[in-house]
C-alpha positions as CSV (number, residue, x, y, z in Angstrom):
1,M,89.2,-130.1,-7.1
2,L,89.1,-127.5,-9.8
3,T,86.6,-124.8,-8.9
4,L,85.9,-122.2,-11.3
5,C,83.8,-119.0,-11.3
6,R,81.3,-118.5,-14.1
7,Q,83.7,-116.5,-16.1
8,E,86.5,-119.1,-15.8
9,Q,84.0,-122.1,-16.7
10,A,83.0,-120.1,-19.7
11,T,86.8,-120.1,-20.8
12,Y,87.3,-123.5,-19.8
13,N,84.5,-124.6,-21.9
14,E,85.6,-122.7,-24.8
15,V,88.9,-124.7,-25.0
16,M,87.5,-128.0,-24.2
17,P,87.6,-130.4,-27.2
18,R,84.4,-130.7,-29.1
19,G,82.2,-133.8,-28.0
20,Y,83.9,-134.0,-24.4
21,I,82.2,-133.2,-21.1
22,T,83.7,-132.7,-17.6
23,T,83.4,-135.3,-14.7
24,T,80.9,-133.0,-13.2
25,Q,78.8,-132.9,-16.4
26,A,79.2,-136.9,-16.5
27,A,78.2,-137.1,-13.0
28,E,74.9,-135.1,-13.7
29,R,74.0,-137.3,-16.6
30,L,74.7,-140.4,-15.1
31,G,72.9,-139.5,-11.6
32,I,75.9,-140.3,-9.6
33,T,78.7,-138.1,-7.6
34,R,81.7,-136.6,-9.4
35,H,83.8,-139.0,-7.0
36,A,81.9,-141.9,-8.5
37,V,83.0,-141.1,-11.8
38,I,86.4,-140.6,-11.1
39,A,86.5,-144.1,-9.5
40,L,84.9,-145.5,-12.7
41,I,87.8,-143.9,-14.6
42,K,90.5,-145.2,-12.3
43,R,89.0,-148.5,-12.4
44,G,89.0,-148.6,-16.2
45,S,85.3,-149.1,-16.6
46,L,85.0,-145.2,-18.2
47,P,87.3,-144.1,-20.8
48,A,88.9,-140.6,-20.2
49,D,91.7,-138.4,-21.2
50,K,93.6,-135.8,-18.8
51,F,92.9,-132.3,-20.0
52,G,95.4,-130.4,-18.1
53,T,94.7,-131.5,-14.5
54,A,91.1,-132.4,-15.2
55,W,89.6,-135.5,-16.6
56,I,87.5,-135.2,-19.5
57,I,85.2,-137.9,-21.0
58,R,83.8,-138.4,-24.7
59,E,80.1,-138.1,-24.6
60,K,79.6,-141.2,-26.3
61,D,81.6,-143.2,-23.8
62,L,78.9,-142.6,-21.2
63,E,77.0,-145.2,-22.7
64,K,79.6,-147.8,-21.6
65,V,78.6,-147.3,-18.0
66,R,74.9,-146.0,-18.2
67,N,73.6,-149.5,-17.8
68,R,75.8,-150.8,-15.5
69,K,74.7,-152.8,-12.4
70,V,74.9,-150.6,-9.1
71,G,76.7,-152.2,-6.1
72,R,78.9,-155.2,-5.7
73,P,78.3,-158.4,-7.3
74,R,76.6,-161.2,-5.2
75,K,78.7,-163.9,-3.7
76,D,78.5,-167.2,-5.2
77,L,76.9,-169.1,-2.3
78,T,76.7,-172.6,-4.4
79,K,80.4,-173.2,-4.0
């Protein structure tokens, strides 16, 4: 994981494209862990772009996963 001090974080945020957030910021807004955000990205549920070695997410794309159901789908027991 990319760990930055406050000064480096300010520089990182200055060069990030407008309208994008980091996986850490997305996790805070969604109320989940950063690892869960990355899992959503890898599964294809949350669109994201690579920015150097980090994933960045459009703020408007958070709506695509904000109202997702938590956990695994239940098995169909009627079969």
